[in-house]
Structures are given as structure tokens and as C-alpha cells.
N, CA, C and O atoms as a MOPAC input file, in Angstrom:
PM7 MOZYME 1SCF
protein

 N     30.21500 1    19.66000 1   -90.50000 1
 C     30.65800 1    20.99700 1   -90.67800 1
 C     30.89400 1    21.49100 1   -89.24300 1
 O     30.15400 1    21.16400 1   -88.31600 1
 N     31.92900 1    22.27100 1   -89.10800 1
 C     32.30700 1    22.93800 1   -87.91200 1
 C     31.15500 1    24.07700 1   -87.50800 1
 O     30.51500 1    24.65900 1   -88.38300 1
 N     30.98600 1    24.30100 1   -86.24400 1
 C     30.06400 1    25.33600 1   -85.71300 1
 C     30.86300 1    26.26700 1   -84.85700 1
 O     31.78500 1    25.87900 1   -84.13900 1
 N     30.48700 1    27.46200 1   -84.95700 1
 C     31.06700 1    28.58400 1   -83.99700 1
 C     29.96300 1    28.92200 1   -83.11200 1
 O     28.81200 1    29.09200 1   -83.51300 1
 N     30.35200 1    29.01900 1   -81.84200 1
 C     29.35700 1    29.52400 1   -80.76500 1
 C     30.03300 1    30.43400 1   -79.89800 1
 O     31.24100 1    30.37000 1   -79.67000 1
 N     29.19000 1    31.35400 1   -79.37500 1
 C     29.72500 1    32.36500 1   -78.48100 1
 C     29.06100 1    32.01900 1   -77.05300 1
 O     27.86400 1    31.76300 1   -76.92500 1
 N     29.93200 1    32.04200 1   -76.06300 1
 C     29.54200 1    31.77300 1   -74.58900 1
 C     29.96600 1    33.01300 1   -74.00900 1
 O     31.15100 1    33.26900 1   -73.79300 1
 N     28.86100 1    33.90800 1   -73.71200 1
 C     28.92200 1    34.94800 1   -72.98900 1
 C     29.32300 1    34.92700 1   -71.61400 1
 O     28.69500 1    34.13900 1   -70.90700 1
 N     30.25300 1    35.63300 1   -71.05100 1
 C     30.64100 1    35.60800 1   -69.57100 1
 C     29.88700 1    36.82900 1   -68.96100 1
 O     29.29700 1    37.65800 1   -69.65500 1
 N     29.95400 1    36.86300 1   -67.67600 1
 C     29.25100 1    38.02000 1   -66.99800 1
 C     29.85500 1    39.41800 1   -67.49200 1
 O     31.04500 1    39.53500 1   -67.78400 1
 N     28.98100 1    40.41400 1   -67.55800 1
 C     29.56300 1    41.78500 1   -68.00000 1
 C     30.38300 1    42.39600 1   -66.92100 1
 O     30.11300 1    42.28000 1   -65.72600 1
 N     31.38700 1    43.04600 1   -67.39300 1
 C     32.32500 1    43.69300 1   -66.47500 1
 C     31.96600 1    45.23100 1   -66.51800 1
 O     32.21700 1    45.93200 1   -67.49900 1
 N     31.36700 1    45.68400 1   -65.38800 1
 C     30.98200 1    47.17700 1   -65.27000 1
 C     32.09100 1    47.94400 1   -64.78100 1
 O     32.75300 1    47.58600 1   -63.80800 1
 N     32.33600 1    49.12300 1   -65.51500 1
 C     33.42800 1    50.03300 1   -65.05100 1
 C     32.80300 1    51.25900 1   -64.80800 1
 O     31.78400 1    51.63700 1   -65.38500 1
 N     33.55700 1    52.02300 1   -63.75400 1
 C     33.21800 1    53.37200 1   -63.48000 1
 C     33.67100 1    54.25700 1   -64.58800 1
 O     32.97700 1    55.21400 1   -64.93200 1
 N     34.82400 1    53.97600 1   -65.17000 1
 C     35.45700 1    54.80700 1   -66.15400 1
 C     35.74800 1    53.93300 1   -67.33300 1
 O     36.29400 1    52.83900 1   -67.19500 1
 N     35.39900 1    54.39300 1   -68.44000 1
 C     35.62800 1    53.61100 1   -69.73100 1
 C     34.37900 1    52.71100 1   -70.07400 1
 O     33.39700 1    52.75200 1   -69.33200 1
 N     34.39800 1    52.01200 1   -71.03500 1
 C     33.23900 1    51.33100 1   -71.61000 1
 C     33.14900 1    49.99800 1   -70.79700 1
 O     34.17500 1    49.46500 1   -70.37500 1
 N     31.86700 1    49.45100 1   -70.57700 1
 C     31.53500 1    48.31400 1   -69.96800 1
 C     32.08400 1    47.18400 1   -70.98800 1
 O     32.26000 1    47.46700 1   -72.17300 1
 N     32.33200 1    45.96500 1   -70.50800 1
 C     32.67300 1    45.00100 1   -71.41200 1
 C     31.98000 1    43.61900 1   -71.10800 1
 O     31.77800 1    43.23400 1   -69.95600 1
 N     31.64900 1    42.93700 1   -72.17700 1
 C     30.96000 1    41.67700 1   -72.09400 1
 C     32.02600 1    40.70700 1   -72.66400 1
 O     32.03400 1    40.55000 1   -73.88500 1
 N     32.85700 1    40.09300 1   -71.96000 1
 C     33.80800 1    38.97400 1   -72.31100 1
 C     33.11100 1    37.75700 1   -72.84100 1
 O     31.97600 1    37.45800 1   -72.46700 1
 N     33.77700 1    37.07300 1   -73.69200 1
 C     33.22000 1    35.85300 1   -74.36800 1
 C     34.19800 1    34.79400 1   -74.65800 1
 O     35.35300 1    35.09600 1   -74.96000 1
 N     33.75500 1    33.40800 1   -74.57400 1
 C     34.57100 1    32.25900 1   -75.05500 1
 C     34.01100 1    32.02800 1   -76.27600 1
 O     32.79600 1    32.05500 1   -76.46700 1
 N     35.00100 1    31.75400 1   -77.28900 1
 C     34.67600 1    31.11300 1   -78.53500 1
 C     34.76300 1    29.68600 1   -78.54500 1
 O     35.82100 1    29.10300 1   -78.30700 1
 N     33.51900 1    29.00500 1   -78.85500 1
 C     33.36900 1    27.50700 1   -78.86300 1
 C     33.23000 1    27.04400 1   -80.24500 1
 O     32.22800 1    27.29100 1   -80.91700 1
 N     34.28500 1    26.33900 1   -80.69300 1
 C     34.11700 1    25.50800 1   -82.07800 1
 C     33.91100 1    24.09100 1   -81.74600 1
 O     34.58000 1    23.46100 1   -80.92700 1
 N     32.91900 1    23.63200 1   -82.45400 1
 C     32.58400 1    22.14100 1   -82.33100 1
 C     32.25100 1    21.60200 1   -83.50600 1
 O     32.04000 1    22.35200 1   -84.46000 1
 N     32.14800 1    20.23000 1   -83.63800 1
 C     31.90200 1    19.44300 1   -84.69700 1
 C     33.03600 1    19.56700 1   -85.79100 1
 O     32.72800 1    19.72100 1   -86.97200 1
 N     34.21500 1    19.50500 1   -85.42200 1
 C     35.29400 1    19.55300 1   -86.28000 1
 C     35.96500 1    18.17000 1   -86.20300 1
 O     35.72000 1    17.45400 1   -85.23200 1
 N     36.85500 1    17.72700 1   -87.23800 1
 C     37.59500 1    16.51500 1   -87.10900 1
 C     38.52900 1    16.49900 1   -85.93100 1
 O     38.93400 1    17.48300 1   -85.31200 1
 N     38.80900 1    15.23300 1   -85.71400 1
 C     39.90400 1    15.05100 1   -84.60800 1
 C     41.05600 1    15.89000 1   -84.85000 1
 O     41.36800 1    16.76800 1   -84.04500 1
 N     41.77200 1    15.65100 1   -86.01900 1
 C     42.88100 1    16.36900 1   -86.20600 1
 C     42.74900 1    17.88000 1   -86.15000 1
 O     43.64800 1    18.53400 1   -85.62200 1
 N     41.67100 1    18.47500 1   -86.66900 1
 C     41.42600 1    19.86600 1   -86.64800 1
 C     41.40800 1    20.30800 1   -85.23900 1
 O     42.09200 1    21.25000 1   -84.84000 1
 N     40.53800 1    19.54600 1   -84.41800 1
 C     40.45400 1    19.83200 1   -82.92100 1
 C     41.75400 1    19.93600 1   -82.25100 1
 O     42.03000 1    20.80800 1   -81.42600 1
 N     42.64000 1    18.88300 1   -82.69800 1
 C     43.94200 1    18.86200 1   -82.03700 1
 C     44.75000 1    20.11800 1   -82.38500 1
 O     45.35700 1    20.75400 1   -81.52300 1
 N     44.73300 1    20.44800 1   -83.68100 1
 C     45.51000 1    21.55100 1   -84.11500 1
 C     45.09300 1    22.86800 1   -83.43800 1
 O     45.91700 1    23.64100 1   -82.94900 1
 N     43.58900 1    23.10600 1   -83.43800 1
 C     43.26100 1    24.23900 1   -82.67900 1
 C     43.56500 1    24.28600 1   -81.19900 1
 O     43.77900 1    25.34700 1   -80.61300 1
 N     43.57800 1    23.07200 1   -80.60100 1
 C     43.85700 1    22.93000 1   -79.20500 1
 C     45.42900 1    23.45900 1   -78.86800 1
 O     45.77600 1    23.90500 1   -77.77500 1
 N     46.23100 1    23.31900 1   -79.96000 1
 C     47.72700 1    23.76900 1   -79.81500 1
 C     47.89600 1    25.18700 1   -79.81300 1
 O     48.88000 1    25.69600 1   -79.27800 1
 N     46.83700 1    25.99200 1   -80.47900 1
 C     47.07000 1    27.35800 1   -80.56100 1
 C     45.84200 1    28.17300 1   -80.23000 1
 O     45.62700 1    29.11700 1   -80.99000 1
 N     44.98500 1    27.97800 1   -79.21900 1
 C     43.92700 1    28.71900 1   -78.91700 1
 C     44.21200 1    30.12700 1   -78.52200 1
 O     43.36200 1    30.99400 1   -78.72600 1
 N     45.40200 1    30.41800 1   -77.94800 1
 C     45.68300 1    31.79400 1   -77.60600 1
 C     45.68500 1    32.75500 1   -78.86700 1
 O     45.16600 1    33.87100 1   -78.87600 1
 N     46.29900 1    32.20100 1   -79.85600 1
 C     46.38800 1    33.07300 1   -81.18800 1
 C     45.08500 1    33.34500 1   -81.72200 1
 O     44.87500 1    34.46500 1   -82.18700 1
 N     44.03100 1    32.33300 1   -81.72000 1
 C     42.76500 1    32.68100 1   -82.21900 1
 C     41.93900 1    33.49800 1   -81.26200 1
 O     41.01700 1    34.19200 1   -81.69000 1
 N     42.24600 1    33.43800 1   -79.93500 1
 C     41.56200 1    34.28700 1   -78.92900 1
 C     41.99600 1    35.66300 1   -79.23600 1
 O     41.15600 1    36.56100 1   -79.29500 1
 N     43.26700 1    35.89600 1   -79.43900 1
 C     43.84400 1    37.31800 1   -79.57400 1
 C     43.27600 1    37.86400 1   -80.70100 1
 O     42.86800 1    39.02600 1   -80.68600 1
 N     43.18900 1    37.06000 1   -81.82600 1
 C     42.54400 1    37.58100 1   -83.11000 1
 C     41.25400 1    37.83500 1   -83.25300 1
 O     40.77300 1    38.55100 1   -84.13200 1
 N     40.55300 1    37.15900 1   -82.24700 1
 C     38.97400 1    37.44000 1   -82.23100 1
 C     38.50200 1    38.21900 1   -81.23200 1
 O     37.34300 1    38.63000 1   -81.27300 1
 N     39.37900 1    38.53300 1   -80.15800 1
 C     39.03200 1    39.20800 1   -78.89100 1
 C     38.33800 1    38.34400 1   -77.84500 1
 O     37.79400 1    38.93700 1   -76.91400 1
 N     38.29000 1    36.98700 1   -77.88700 1
 C     37.74300 1    36.11200 1   -77.06200 1
 C     38.63400 1    35.96000 1   -75.92100 1
 O     39.83600 1    36.18100 1   -76.06800 1
 N     38.11000 1    35.56900 1   -74.68900 1
 C     38.92600 1    35.36400 1   -73.64000 1
 C     39.73900 1    34.03300 1   -73.70800 1
 O     40.85700 1    33.90900 1   -73.20700 1
 N     39.07300 1    33.05500 1   -74.37100 1
 C     39.68900 1    31.73200 1   -74.54000 1
 C     38.86700 1    31.10200 1   -75.80000 1
 O     37.77800 1    31.52800 1   -76.18500 1
 N     39.53800 1    30.07900 1   -76.33800 1
 C     38.86200 1    29.27200 1   -77.33400 1
 C     38.80000 1    27.87900 1   -77.03700 1
 O     39.86200 1    27.28600 1   -76.85000 1
 N     37.65800 1    27.23500 1   -76.96300 1
 C     37.47800 1    25.68900 1   -76.79800 1
 C     37.12600 1    25.12700 1   -78.12500 1
 O     36.38300 1    25.69600 1   -78.92500 1
 N     37.70800 1    23.96200 1   -78.31600 1
 C     37.41200 1    23.22000 1   -79.62400 1
 C     37.17200 1    21.78400 1   -79.27100 1
 O     37.84600 1    21.11400 1   -78.48900 1
 N     35.97900 1    21.35000 1   -80.04500 1
 C     35.62000 1    19.93400 1   -79.64500 1
 C     35.33300 1    19.27800 1   -80.98100 1
 O     34.86000 1    19.91300 1   -81.92400 1
 N     35.64500 1    17.93500 1   -81.03700 1
 C     35.29600 1    17.17600 1   -82.11600 1
 C     33.70800 1    16.75500 1   -82.23800 1
 O     33.10000 1    16.59900 1   -83.29800 1
 N     33.18600 1    16.60800 1   -80.92700 1
 C     31.68900 1    16.22200 1   -80.84400 1
 C     30.90100 1    17.56400 1   -80.82500 1
 O     31.46800 1    18.65600 1   -80.80400 1
 N     29.61100 1    17.40900 1   -80.83500 1
 C     28.72000 1    18.53600 1   -80.65600 1
 C     28.44400 1    18.96100 1   -79.20100 1
 O     27.99900 1    18.19500 1   -78.34600 1
 N     28.75900 1    20.29100 1   -78.99800 1
 C     28.66900 1    20.76500 1   -77.66700 1
 C     27.54800 1    21.94200 1   -77.77400 1
 O     27.69900 1    22.96700 1   -78.43900 1
 N     26.35400 1    21.60500 1   -76.97300 1
 C     25.24800 1    22.62800 1   -77.09900 1
 C     25.42700 1    23.48600 1   -75.78100 1
 O     25.73200 1    23.01000 1   -74.68700 1
 N     25.18600 1    24.84900 1   -76.05300 1
 C     25.31600 1    25.72400 1   -74.98100 1
 C     23.94700 1    26.24200 1   -74.79600 1
 O     23.39700 1    26.85000 1   -75.71500 1
 N     23.31300 1    26.02200 1   -73.56200 1
 C     21.95600 1    26.25900 1   -73.35300 1
 C     21.63400 1    27.79300 1   -73.48200 1
 O     20.55900 1    28.16900 1   -73.94800 1
 N     22.53900 1    28.60500 1   -73.08100 1
 C     22.31700 1    30.02700 1   -73.25700 1
 C     22.09600 1    30.50000 1   -74.55100 1
 O     21.49200 1    31.55600 1   -74.73900 1
 N     22.62000 1    29.67300 1   -75.64500 1
 C     22.40100 1    30.09300 1   -77.01100 1
 C     21.14000 1    29.56200 1   -77.66800 1
 O     20.88600 1    29.89800 1   -78.82500 1
 N     20.30800 1    28.71900 1   -76.96700 1
 C     19.13000 1    28.12200 1   -77.49500 1
 C     17.98100 1    29.11900 1   -77.43000 1
 O     17.74900 1    29.83100 1   -76.45300 1
 N     17.28600 1    29.10400 1   -78.56300 1
 C     16.26800 1    30.11400 1   -78.72900 1
 C     14.97900 1    29.21900 1   -78.80400 1
 O     14.78800 1    28.38100 1   -79.68500 1
 N     14.03700 1    29.52500 1   -77.67700 1
 C     12.78300 1    28.85400 1   -77.73800 1
 C     11.91700 1    29.00900 1   -78.86400 1
 O     11.73400 1    30.14100 1   -79.31100 1
 N     11.35500 1    28.00500 1   -79.38500 1
 C     10.37400 1    28.20900 1   -80.47600 1
 C      8.94800 1    27.78100 1   -80.18200 1
 O      8.65200 1    27.01100 1   -79.26700 1
 N      8.03500 1    28.37100 1   -81.07600 1
 C      6.57600 1    28.01700 1   -80.73600 1
 C      6.38900 1    26.78900 1   -81.62900 1
 O      7.30200 1    26.34700 1   -82.32600 1
 N      5.18800 1    26.27000 1   -81.57500 1
 C      4.89600 1    24.99800 1   -82.25600 1
 C      5.07600 1    25.10800 1   -83.72800 1
 O      5.20200 1    24.07500 1   -84.38600 1
 N      5.09800 1    26.26300 1   -84.29200 1
 C      5.28600 1    26.48100 1   -85.79400 1
 C      6.75300 1    26.63000 1   -86.25200 1
 O      7.07400 1    26.67000 1   -87.43900 1
 N      7.60600 1    26.70800 1   -85.23400 1
 C      8.98500 1    26.66600 1   -85.50100 1
 C      9.44100 1    28.20400 1   -85.42100 1
 O     10.61500 1    28.45300 1   -85.69100 1
 N      8.71000 1    29.08400 1   -85.12100 1
 C      9.13200 1    30.61000 1   -85.10800 1
 C      9.58800 1    30.96900 1   -83.61800 1
 O      9.02600 1    30.47400 1   -82.64100 1
 N     10.62200 1    31.84600 1   -83.52800 1
 C     11.18300 1    32.19700 1   -82.22300 1
 C      9.95900 1    32.62600 1   -81.29700 1
 O      9.07300 1    33.30800 1   -81.81200 1
 N      9.87800 1    32.30500 1   -80.11600 1
 C      8.86600 1    32.79200 1   -79.24400 1
 C      9.30900 1    34.25500 1   -78.76900 1
 O     10.47300 1    34.56400 1   -78.51800 1
 N      8.17600 1    35.12700 1   -78.68200 1
 C      8.37900 1    36.53900 1   -78.21500 1
 C      7.69600 1    36.55300 1   -76.99400 1
 O      6.63300 1    35.96300 1   -76.80300 1
 N      8.40400 1    37.34000 1   -76.02100 1
 C      7.85900 1    37.61700 1   -74.74100 1
 C      7.55500 1    39.03900 1   -74.54000 1
 O      8.34600 1    39.87200 1   -74.98300 1
 N      6.48900 1    39.40600 1   -73.91700 1
 C      6.12200 1    40.73100 1   -73.62900 1
 C      6.23300 1    40.90100 1   -72.03400 1
 O      5.43400 1    40.30700 1   -71.30900 1
 N      7.18000 1    41.67400 1   -71.53600 1
 C      7.32600 1    41.87700 1   -70.07500 1
 C      6.64400 1    43.31600 1   -69.72300 1
 O      6.93800 1    44.37000 1   -70.28900 1
 N      5.84100 1    43.19200 1   -68.85900 1
 C      5.08500 1    44.45500 1   -68.36000 1
 C      5.44900 1    44.53200 1   -66.93400 1
 O      5.39400 1    43.51300 1   -66.24500 1
 N      5.82300 1    45.68300 1   -66.43200 1
 C      6.13300 1    46.06600 1   -65.21100 1
 C      4.94100 1    46.12000 1   -64.34100 1
 O      3.83600 1    46.35000 1   -64.83300 1
 N      5.11000 1    45.90800 1   -62.99800 1
 C      4.07000 1    45.90900 1   -62.07900 1
 C      4.16400 1    47.37700 1   -61.43300 1
 O      5.02300 1    47.68500 1   -60.60700 1
 N      3.11800 1    48.28800 1   -61.94200 1
 C      3.14400 1    49.60800 1   -61.34000 1
 C      2.21500 1    49.94800 1   -60.35300 1
 O      1.92800 1    51.12400 1   -60.13000 1
 N      1.67600 1    48.92300 1   -59.68700 1
 C      0.72100 1    49.10400 1   -58.56300 1
 C      1.29900 1    49.84600 1   -57.42800 1
 O      0.71900 1    50.80000 1   -56.91000 1
 N      2.53700 1    49.36700 1   -57.01400 1
 C      3.17000 1    49.96600 1   -55.78600 1
 C      3.66600 1    51.51500 1   -56.30900 1
 O      3.68900 1    52.48400 1   -55.55000 1
 N      3.99500 1    51.55800 1   -57.51400 1
 C      4.52400 1    52.87300 1   -57.96600 1
 C      3.28700 1    53.98200 1   -57.83900 1
 O      3.39100 1    55.12800 1   -57.40200 1
 N      2.13600 1    53.35300 1   -58.32300 1
 C      0.96000 1    54.28400 1   -58.38500 1
 C      0.71900 1    54.75500 1   -56.81800 1
 O      0.62800 1    55.94300 1   -56.51000 1
 N      0.63700 1    53.76800 1   -55.95300 1
 C      0.46600 1    54.05500 1   -54.48400 1
 C      1.47500 1    55.00700 1   -53.95200 1
 O      1.17600 1    55.80800 1   -53.06700 1
 N      2.62400 1    54.93900 1   -54.45600 1
 C      3.67900 1    55.84900 1   -53.94600 1
 C      3.42700 1    57.28600 1   -54.37600 1
 O      3.48000 1    58.22700 1   -53.58400 1
 N      3.12300 1    57.41800 1   -55.79200 1
 C      2.81700 1    58.69100 1   -56.34400 1
 C      1.64800 1    59.29800 1   -55.74900 1
 O      1.64600 1    60.52000 1   -55.60000 1
 N      0.64400 1    58.59900 1   -55.38500 1
 C     -0.55400 1    59.17300 1   -54.73000 1
 C     -0.23900 1    59.57100 1   -53.42300 1
 O     -0.64800 1    60.67700 1   -53.07100 1
 N      0.40700 1    58.89000 1   -52.63200 1
 C      1.06200 1    59.26400 1   -51.16800 1
 C      1.71100 1    60.58200 1   -51.21800 1
 O      1.48300 1    61.47100 1   -50.39800 1
 N      2.60000 1    60.69100 1   -52.29400 1
 C      3.40800 1    61.97300 1   -52.34500 1
 C      2.63100 1    63.02500 1   -52.83600 1
 O      2.94400 1    64.16000 1   -52.47800 1
 N      1.52300 1    62.84700 1   -53.70800 1
 C      0.60200 1    63.86800 1   -54.12100 1
 C     -0.12400 1    64.38500 1   -52.94200 1
 O     -0.27100 1    65.58600 1   -52.71600 1
 N     -0.58700 1    63.39800 1   -52.17600 1
 C     -1.36000 1    63.68400 1   -50.88100 1
 C     -0.66200 1    64.62000 1   -50.00500 1
 O     -1.15000 1    65.66700 1   -49.58000 1
 N      0.64500 1    64.12600 1   -49.73500 1
 C      1.45400 1    64.73600 1   -48.82600 1
 C      1.82000 1    66.30000 1   -49.26500 1
 O      1.86400 1    67.20300 1   -48.42900 1
 N      2.06000 1    66.49200 1   -50.59800 1
 C      2.40200 1    67.76200 1   -51.20400 1
 C      1.15600 1    68.59600 1   -51.00400 1
 O      1.23900 1    69.75100 1   -50.58800 1
 N     -0.00700 1    68.01800 1   -51.29800 1
 C     -1.19100 1    68.92800 1   -51.25600 1
 C     -1.53600 1    69.28200 1   -49.78200 1
 O     -2.00700 1    70.38700 1   -49.51200 1
 N     -1.30300 1    68.35300 1   -48.84100 1
 C     -1.37000 1    68.79200 1   -47.34400 1
 C     -0.39300 1    69.93600 1   -47.07500 1
 O     -0.80600 1    70.98100 1   -46.57300 1
 N      0.77000 1    69.78300 1   -47.36500 1
 C      1.83500 1    70.85600 1   -47.13800 1
 C      1.40400 1    72.16100 1   -47.77300 1
 O      1.59300 1    73.21300 1   -47.16300 1
 N      0.82500 1    72.14500 1   -48.99000 1
 C      0.42200 1    73.30700 1   -49.87200 1
 C     -0.74700 1    73.88700 1   -49.01500 1
 O     -0.76000 1    75.10500 1   -48.83200 1
 N     -1.68500 1    73.14500 1   -48.50000 1
 C     -2.81400 1    73.81200 1   -47.78800 1
 C     -2.33900 1    74.31500 1   -46.58900 1
 O     -2.73300 1    75.43900 1   -46.27800 1
 N     -1.54900 1    73.70900 1   -45.81500 1
 C     -0.90500 1    74.39400 1   -44.59500 1
 C     -0.15600 1    75.74700 1   -44.87300 1
 O     -0.18000 1    76.71400 1   -44.11200 1
 N      0.50900 1    75.68100 1   -46.06200 1
 C      1.15600 1    77.02400 1   -46.29700 1
 C      0.23800 1    78.13100 1   -46.67900 1
 O      0.49300 1    79.30500 1   -46.41100 1
 N     -0.83100 1    77.74400 1   -47.30700 1
 C     -1.83500 1    78.81400 1   -47.69300 1
 C     -2.53700 1    79.31900 1   -46.41600 1
 O     -2.83000 1    80.51400 1   -46.35700 1
 N     -2.81900 1    78.52200 1   -45.42200 1
 C     -3.54700 1    78.90200 1   -44.06100 1
 C     -2.84600 1    79.94600 1   -43.52800 1
 O     -3.19800 1    80.44400 1   -42.45900 1

């Protein structure tokens, strides 16, 4: 059975107008004849789907970016990312001390 995959390309950031994340549509696990047919008219499919291009393969093509890591039970892994605020705290404390000193000088 054929599979459809999306290969995201780098995002295009624009000053004016919306940002765009272009992609390539990858179709794999199709029969030899179907792959040959699709290879003859990829621009038509790309135009209809909004893809930059369409790639079609009769064999399996795995896109590493589309893989979801799973835990031992087979559920998707969840990551929690916490920022390191240690430098931020130091900067805030320095600014508070600086502002306090300026305030003390102004009061005298």
C-alpha cells in the first residue's frame, strides 16, 4: 500500500507577508507502473497539493525527520525542555542593584 510522507524544507521568513514552510511530497511503496506514471507528471501533483516537488518510489523510503521516538511501551516520547535562568537571574539582580544605587544617589 502506498505511503504519503512530507519532507519539510527550511522555513522562509519574510518581513512582509506570512512566513512559509515549503515541503516535498514523498510517495513510496507504490508499484513500478504507478511510480513511472507519477514520475511523468509530478509538477501537476505538486501544483495541486502546494508541494515544491513530488518524489515517487516503488521501494520504501524512510525520512528520519518523520520518525517519532517511542518509549519501551510503544508510546511517543515526551520531552520537557527547561530554560537555564541562572544567568538571567544574575543579570536582573545586577540591574536591580544598579537602579537601587542610582536611586540612593538621587535621594542624597
